[in-house]
C-alpha positions in Angstrom: 6.3 -16.9 7.8 10.1 -16.9 8.3 10.5 -19.2 5.3 8.3 -17.0 3.2 10.3 -13.9 4.2 13.6 -15.5 3.2 12.2 -16.7 -0.2 10.7 -13.3 -1.0 13.8 -11.4 0.2 15.9 -13.5 -2.2 13.5 -12.8 -5.1 13.4 -9.1 -4.4 17.1 -8.6 -4.1 17.7 -10.9 -7.1 20.6 -12.4 -5.1 20.1 -15.7 -7.0 19.8 -14.4 -10.5 23.4 -15.2 -11.4 22.5 -18.9 -11.3 19.5 -18.5 -13.5 19.3 -18.2 -17.3 17.7 -15.1 -18.7 15.6 -15.9 -21.8 14.0 -13.7 -24.5 10.3 -14.2 -24.2 7.7 -13.2 -26.9 6.0 -10.1 -25.6 2.5 -11.4 -26.7 2.9 -14.5 -24.5 3.3 -12.4 -21.3 0.1 -11.4 -19.5 -0.1 -8.9 -16.7 -0.9 -10.1 -13.2 -4.4 -9.4 -12.0 -3.0 -8.7 -8.5 -0.9 -5.7 -9.6 -1.2 -2.9 -7.1 -0.7 0.1 -9.5 -3.8 1.6 -11.1 -2.4 4.7 -12.7 0.7 5.3 -14.8 2.6 8.5 -15.3 2.5 8.9 -19.1 5.6 11.2 -19.1 7.7 8.7 -17.1 6.5 5.9 -19.3 7.7 7.8 -22.4 11.0 8.5 -20.7 11.4 4.8 -20.0 10.4 4.0 -23.6 13.1 6.4 -24.9 15.7 4.9 -22.5 14.9 1.3 -23.7 15.0 2.4 -27.3 18.5 3.8 -26.8 20.0 1.4 -24.3 17.8 -1.7 -24.4 16.2 -3.3 -21.3 18.9 -3.1 -18.6 17.0 -5.1 -15.9 15.1 -8.2 -17.0 11.4 -8.7 -16.3 10.5 -11.4 -13.8 7.8 -13.9 -15.1 6.3 -17.1 -14.0 5.7 -19.9 -16.5 2.1 -21.0 -17.2 0.9 -23.7 -19.6 1.2 -23.5 -23.4 4.3 -21.3 -23.4 2.4 -18.5 -21.7 3.9 -16.4 -18.9 2.5 -14.3 -16.1 4.3 -11.1 -15.2 5.6 -10.9 -11.6 7.7 -7.7 -11.8 8.4 -5.1 -14.5 5.0 -3.8 -15.5 6.4 -0.4 -16.6 9.1 -2.1 -18.7 6.5 -4.3 -20.4 4.3 -1.4 -21.2 7.2 0.7 -22.6 8.3 -2.3 -24.7 4.8 -2.6 -26.1 4.9 1.1 -27.0 8.1 0.4 -29.0 6.4 -2.7 -30.6 9.3 -5.0 -29.5 8.8 -8.6 -30.4 10.5 -10.1 -27.3 11.9 -9.0 -23.9 14.6 -10.5 -21.6 12.9 -12.3 -18.7 14.0 -14.1 -15.6 11.7 -17.2 -15.3 10.9 -17.9 -11.6 9.3 -20.9 -10.1 7.4 -19.4 -7.2 4.0 -20.1 -5.7 1.0 -18.0 -6.9 0.8 -16.4 -3.4 4.5 -15.4 -3.4 4.3 -14.2 -7.0 1.3 -11.9 -6.1 3.1 -10.6 -3.0 6.3 -9.9 -5.0 4.4 -8.1 -7.8 2.7 -5.8 -5.2 6.0 -5.2 -3.3 7.9 -4.4 -6.5 5.3 -1.7 -7.4 5.5 -0.1 -4.0 9.3 -0.1 -4.0 9.4 1.7 -7.3 7.3 4.5 -5.8 4.9 4.5 -8.7 1.8 4.4 -6.4 0.0 7.4 -5.0 -0.8 7.3 -1.2 -4.2 5.7 -1.6 -2.9 3.0 -3.9 0.0 2.4 -1.5 -2.4 2.2 1.5 -4.8 -0.2 -0.4 -1.8 -2.3 -1.5 -0.8 -2.7 2.2 -4.4 -3.5 3.1 -4.4 -6.2 0.4 -1.2 -7.7 1.7 -2.5 -7.7 5.2 -6.0 -9.1 4.6 -5.6 -11.3 1.5 -2.1 -12.6 2.1 -2.2 -12.5 5.9 1.0 -10.5 6.4 1.7 -8.7 9.6 2.6 -5.0 9.8 6.2 -6.1 10.6 6.4 -8.4 7.6 5.0 -5.8 5.2 7.5 -3.3 6.6 10.4 -5.8 6.1 9.4 -6.6 2.5 8.8 -3.0 1.3 11.6 -1.4 3.3 9.4 0.9 5.3 9.1 1.5 9.0 6.3 -0.2 11.0 4.7 3.2 12.1 4.5 4.1 8.4 2.7 0.9 7.5 0.3 1.4 10.4 -0.5 5.0 9.3 -1.0 3.9 5.7 -3.4 1.1 6.9 -5.4 3.8 8.7 -5.6 5.7 5.4 -7.3 2.7 3.9 -10.2 3.3 6.4 -11.1 6.4 4.4 -14.5 6.3 2.6 -14.3 5.5 -1.2 -15.3 9.2 -1.9 -12.5 10.5 0.4 -10.0 8.0 -1.3 -11.0 9.3 -4.7 -10.6 13.0 -3.6 -7.2 12.3 -2.3 -6.2 10.3 -5.3 -7.4 13.1 -7.7 -5.5 15.7 -5.5 -8.8 17.5 -4.7 -7.6 17.4 -1.1 -4.2 16.9 0.6 -3.4 14.1 3.1 -3.0 16.7 5.8 -6.5 18.0 5.2 -8.1 14.6 5.2 -6.2 12.8 7.9 -8.4 14.0 10.9 -11.5 12.5 9.4 -10.2 8.9 9.2 -11.6 8.2 12.6 -15.2 9.1 11.5 -17.9 6.8 10.0 -17.9 6.8 6.2 -21.2 8.7 5.9 -19.9 11.4 8.2 -16.6 11.5 6.3 -18.5 12.2 3.1 -20.4 15.1 4.7 -17.1 16.6 6.1 -15.4 16.0 2.7 -17.8 18.3 0.9 -17.0 21.1 3.4 -13.2 20.5 3.1 -13.4 20.9 -0.7 -16.0 23.7 -0.9 -14.3 25.8 1.8 -10.7 24.7 1.2 -10.3 24.0 4.9 -6.9 23.7 6.5 -5.9 20.6 8.4 -6.3 22.7 11.6 -9.8 23.7 10.6 -10.7 20.1 9.9 -9.3 19.0 13.3 -11.5 21.6 15.0 -14.6 20.5 13.1 -13.9 16.9 14.1 -13.4 17.9 17.7 -16.7 19.9 17.7 -18.5 16.9 16.2 -17.1 14.6 18.9 -17.8 16.9 21.8 -21.5 16.4 21.2 -21.0 12.6 21.4 -18.2 12.2 23.9 -16.2 14.5 26.2 -13.2 16.3 24.9 -10.7 14.4 27.1 -11.8 10.9 25.9 -11.6 12.1 22.3 -8.0 13.4 22.9 -6.9 10.1 24.5 -8.6 8.1 21.8 -6.7 9.9 19.1 -3.5 9.7 21.0 -3.8 5.9 21.5 -4.9 5.3 17.8 -1.8 7.2 16.6 0.4 5.2 19.0 -1.0 1.8 18.2 -1.9 2.3 14.5 -5.3 0.6 15.2 -8.9 1.6 16.0 -9.6 2.3 19.7 -13.0 2.2 21.3 -13.9 4.2 24.5 -17.0 3.4 26.6 -17.7 5.6 29.6 -20.2 4.9 32.4 -20.2 7.0 35.5 -16.6 6.9 36.9 -15.5 4.0 34.7 -13.8 4.0 31.3 -13.5 0.9 29.2 -10.8 1.0 26.4 -10.9 -1.7 23.7 -8.5 -2.3 20.8 -7.1 -5.3 18.9 -3.5 -6.1 18.3 -3.0 -8.4 15.3 0.2 -10.2 16.1 2.7 -11.0 18.8 5.0 -8.3 17.3 2.3 -5.7 17.7 1.8 -6.8 21.4 5.6 -6.7 22.1 5.8 -3.3 20.5 2.8 -2.0 22.6 4.4 -3.4 25.9 7.7 -1.8 25.0 6.0 1.6 24.5 4.1 1.5 27.9 6.9 0.1 30.0 
């Protein structure tokens, strides 16, 4: 993990680029990575980049990984590649990196996040991808993308929204504030609540109240309040089980860093 961090950090900061040769690569021989995090592109910003490249050329080389038969896979610079294709350029300046497939995938995702071209759902799903498919901890993700650990934890909670709720947020039918209180609910219940939020344009306070009412039929108010408080503190799902005078609280911490952080908070 520590070795991977150092390697990725070097790649991201391009601290070693002065020792590498930048080559012009035929644009048709570069294929986009299937692991890219970005799903949508701002057409206006893409056109602005196209105009800038037309006037000034490509100021920052793309980063590619060499494949067989003089083909290359894009690691970083998806917007620059698209803008260059719009200009029908024959070749683009590229930095050719020799990195593992895993690190190349991680780097491509990290570069997209850092360039702030992702909406909140895409960002959340990108972190989920890094965590689940590339086994990075919250601390490692935070280190690589330059975000705080609580931010990463909160974004990972967003990834627990139902697909319908994710689409509504992505399409700006609802705001994050409106939808945040329903993250703790089962997906089917989220979808029912989502219809009300859109139809009645409920405020975040209205939604919090509806969630509170929903839970008060299943569990007492105090437990729900503590459950929410703990989930916000830990950035992970918390389960409460009550029987007579006893309360059992369960949660999972995914790394030693998470455990150390939790101990620090309660001591």
